[in-house]
N, C-alpha and C positions, 0 to 999 in steps of 0.2 A: 468555317467550322473549327479548324485547329486553333485559331486565336481565342475563340470562346472557351475551348477546353483548357487552353493555357491560363487564361484569366481565372477560370473556375478552380484549377489546381493551385494557383498562387493564393487565391482567397482561402482555400481549404487548408493549405499549409500555414498561412498566417494564423488562422483560427486554432490549429493544432498547437503551434508554437506558443500562442497566447495561453492556452490551457496548461501546457507544460510549464510556462512561466509562472502561472498562478500556483502550481504545485511547488515550484522552487521558492516562491515567495512565502509559502507556508512554513518553510524550514526556519527554525529559530536561529537568529544571528545576534550575537552580543559581543561586540568588539569595542572595547574602550568606552562604552556607554553611548556610542553613536547610533542614530536611527538608521534604518534601512535606506532612507532617502539620502542622508548625509554620506553614507558609505557608497551609494551608487554614484553620487557626484564626485567623490574622491577617486573611485575606480575609473570613472570617465576621464578625469584629468590625468590620472596615472597612465592609462592606456593611450589616450589621444593626444597627450601633451597640452601645453598651455593653450588657453582658449579665452576668447572675449566673452564677457557676460551675456551679451545678446545672442551669441552663437550657442552657448550652453542652454539658454532659455528656449531657443528655437528647437534644439535637438531633444531636449527633455520635456517639451510641452509644459513649461512652467514659466510664469511671468517673472520678469527681471526683479521686481520688488520682493517676490517670494524667495528667489535665489539669494538675494542680498542677506536675508535672514539666515538662510542655511549656511552661507559662506561666512557670515560674521562669526558664528560659533567655531567653524573650522579654522578660521584665521586667528581667532583669540587663542585657540589651543595650539597654534603653531604647526598645523598640518597642511595649511594652504596659505599661499602668499598672494597678495593683490598688488598689481602695479598699474598705474595710469599710463596710457599710451602717450608718449611725448609728442607724437605727430598729430594726434587727435584726442584731446583731453576728455572727450565724451566717452571714449572707449576705456574699459577697464579689463585688464588681463588677469587671469587666475592661473596659478600653477601649484603643483604639489611640492612640499618640502621633503627632505629626506625622511623625516619622521612620518609624514603623510604617506610617502611611498611604502614604508614598512606596513602601515595599517592597511593600505589598499591591497598589498600583496597577501596579507592575512585574510582579508575579506574575499579576495579572488580564490584563495585556496579552499575556503569554506564553500564557495559557490561551485568550484570544480568537484569537490567531494559530493555535494548535493546532486550534481548532474550524474556522477557515477552511480549513486544510489538509485536515481530515476531509471537508469537503463540496466541495472544489475541482472535482470532476468533475460536479457536479450541473448540469443544464441550467438556463437562465434561466427557462424555463416551469415546471419542477419547483420551482425556488427560489421563484418567485412564489406557487405553490400552497402550498408549505411555510410560507412567511411568513404567509399568511392563516390556514392551519390552526393554526399556533402562536399567533397572536394570539387566535383563538377559544378555543383550549385554555387559554391563560393567563387570559383573562377568566373562563372557567367554573371553573377551578381556584381563582382568587381568590375567587369567590363561595362555593365549597365551604369554603375556609379561613375566610372570615368567618363563615359559618353554623356552623362547628364549633368556633369559639373559645369 
């Protein structure tokens, strides 16, 4: 029975985070004329470091050809650079340029401000409980991630 409760709570949390994510997506974002999807890719590269196109496609649930179009604009603008893997020319690596890092940081700041607005009405007591819960959750999820790699 505890395992079913665990699965149900994970499912419920995923759905709640999805709804909160939808509310965050409704926030207007206009940075240098980039779409939300382009900014998300830029942030992903900034936070996660250089990555292969196929890994980005898998992580973002986007096909590699669609990513090529997204990255073509970012590369033309000088915010992302593309490199072919010398050991396996089928692999292409993408990374953020210094200019791209600045734009990604601006987008992250807007995202953080939107999160703050989302929780502005939370009491200090609930916020403290939530912080402890999130810390515990992050620790446990990191262990799961490490064990499943």
